[in-house]
N, C-alpha and C positions, 0 to 999 in steps of 0.2 A: 824675668827681671821682676822682682817684687817692689811696689810702690807703697809708701806709708806715708800718710798726711796726717799730722796732729798738730792742731794749732798753726802757729807759723814755722812749723819743720817739716822738712821733706827729706824722705830717705830713699834710696834705691839699694837693692841688694841683688847682686848678680851671681849666677852659678858659674862653675868653672868653664863651661863651653860658651856661656854669654860673655865672660871676661874675654876669653879668647877672640871671639868674633868681633868684639869692640875693638880691641887692640889691633887686629889685623886690618879692619876695614875704617876705623875712626868713628864708627857710628853704629847704635843699636837702639832698637824702638820695640815697644809693645802696644797693642791696641786693645782696648775694652770697648764693647759696643753696648749701648743702652738704647734698644729700638733703632731708629733712624739717625741717632746721634753716637759719636764715638769721641773717646778721649784718647790721645796718643801721648805716651810719656816716653821720652828719648834721652840718650846719653851720646854726646858728640864731643869729638876732640877739638881743642882750640888752642890758639897760639898765646892766649892770655896768661897771666901768672897766677891765677886763683879760680876756684870753682864759682860758676855764676849761673843764673837760671832765667828763662824767659817763659812766659805764657801768652800765646798768640794762636788764634784759630783754633781752639779746643786742643792745644798742643803744649805740654809741658817739655822743655828742653832744657836739661842741665849739661852745662859746658865745661869740659875737664880739660885743663891743659895738657899738652902731648908729654911735656916731661912727667907729669904726675902718673898719666896713663901709662908709660913706659914703666916706671917704678913699680905701680900697682900690679901690672900684668905679668912682670918677669921677676918679681920677688916675693917674699914672704908678707909684705905691707898688706895689712887688712883692708885700709880705706883711707878717705880723706874728708875733712869737713872744713866748712866755712859759713861765715856769716854774710849773706848777701842782702845788705840793706836790713829789713825787719824779718828776713827769711833765713832760716838755719837749715844749711844742707849737709847731708852725708852720703857718701857713696862709699858701699863696702861689699866685700865677698861674703855670699851666703854659706853659712856652714850648716852642717848637720845639726840639728835640734837636739837638746838634750831630753827633752821630755818626748812622749809618743805623740806624734802628729799623723795625720791620715793624708799624707801626700808624699809623692815620689822625691826622695832626697839623693839618689844615686848620683846625681851631678854636682851636689853641694861639696864645698870643701869641708875636709875632715875637721871636726871640732877640736881644737887644742885643749879643751878642759875634759875631753873623754880619755880616761886612763888606757894606756897602752899595755895590754897584757901579753 
């Protein structure tokens, strides 16, 4: 899962297998370690009606309504967005990049902008 923070916006991008694990279990997280400190960022299903976020004990948790998670995981829906107070949230599928990048993209979703020959 990729995390992007810019100003008051927060974006998660998940690969195919990450979306599948999230939809099956209702929870997915990643951890980045900074020496003795770590930052956890997680996605968790909830019964609320919109995306929401919390930050507690060095953990960012984005809550996604179960109905959204089901649509997202089992359809072509790319993602969902919401404004949570002053924070803009976006959770989306991670597509293969159009430009050359030095990372494994084998688990990313096919980019719809790439021509099919």
